[in-house]
C-alpha positions, 0 to 999 in steps of 0.5 A: 346560249347554246350548247357549246356556250353552255358547257364553257359557262358550267365548266367556268363555275365548277372550276371557280367552286372546286378549284384545283382540286379535279383535272380540267378533264374532269370539269370539262366532262362534269360541265356537259355531262350537267348542260346534256342533263338538264337538256330540253328534248327538241320538240321534232312532232311537228316535223316534216319532210314536205316542201313548196307551199300549201297544198291548194286544196289546204288553202285559205277561203281569203286566200284563194278567192284573193283572186277572183275565184280564177284559182279553184274554176283553174284548178276546179277544172284542172281537177276535171279534165284529169277525172275524165282522163281516167274514167276515159282509160277506165273505159278504153281498157275495159271495152278492150277486153271485151273484145278479147273476151268476145275473140276469143269465144268467136274463135 
């Protein structure tokens, strides 16, 4: 039962119980207050903003090996390429700085 349905049910019970001693507005306000009072707060502790599937590193072993290990092999190959690319960039930067330092000492 959603919140409006709960408010309506409580309102009807209040109307049946107290009769015409209170206005409809007062009963509706009190019904809404009662529903809010006893509402269970939502648990947002497991809320995640991530979209898409589970990252490959978090797959279960049987799911990752379902194709005989080819996905793992491909993943490792791509990771190795990325690592080599980063190392090559670092070496290039280091060599460039070394050349610059050498050039400045010669000049």
